[in-house]
N, C-alpha and C positions, 0 to 999 in steps of 0.2 A: 504494500500499499504506499502510495506516494503522498508527501506532505507539501503544503504550499502556504506561503504567508500572503495574506490578503489585507485589505483595509475594510474594516466593518464600520457601518454607520449606526450611530445610536438613534438618529432621526429617520423617520419614514420618508424616504427619498421621493416616492411617488406623491405622497401627500404634500411634501414641500413644493414640488413642481406645480401641483394643482393650485395650491394656495397662492403661489406667485403668478398664476395665470400663464404658465409657459407650456407650449406644446412639446410632445415627445420629439418632433422633428427639429425644433429649435434647440433644445438641449442636446440631442444627439449630434447635431451639426457643430455645436460650440465645444463638445468634448471630443469630436473626431471619430465617433463610433457610429454604427447603424442603429436605426430605431430598434430593431430586434435585439441588439446587444444592451441598449438602454433599457428595454423592457426586462431582460434578465438581471441587470444591475438592480432595478426597482423591486424585482420579485425577491431577491436575496439580500438586498441592502449591503452588498459588498462590491469593492472594485479591486482590480488586480495591481494598480500602481498608485503611488502617492500623488503623482502629477494629476491623474483623473480625479482623485478624491479632492485635490485643491481646486481644480477647475469647477467641480460641482459645488464646493463651498463658495467660491466666488459668485457663481450663478445664483445660488440659493441664499447668499448672505448669511453664511454660517462661519463659525470659527472652527478651522481645521482641527486644532488641538482639543477642542471640546466636543466635537461630534464624530471624530473617526479614531479608531484604535486598531493596532495590529492584531490579527487573529490568525491562528494556525488551523488550516483545514485539511482534512484527509481525502485524497482522491483515490477511489478504488478503481481497480482494473475492470474493463468490461468483461461479463461473463461470456465465456465462449461455450457453445454447445457442440 
C-alpha cells in the first residue's frame, strides 16, 4: 500500500465556492485544473500541492495556515481478478 501527503481543508470547499458566487468553471480555470478535477477536490476537500491550496485560499479569501493541514493518505493497489 502506497502513502501520499496531501493538503486537507478544514473548510467545505464546495460550500465556500457557492457562498462567494463562483462557478466551477471560474475556479477550475484559476487553479489550472479541469472542472472534473475540481469536483473531486470538492468531494474530498483535499489537494495534492501546497500551491493549489494557496490558490484556493486566495480565491476563497481564506488563511492558508488556518484552513489547510498536511495529511497522510493510503493509496491501495487496484484489485486484479
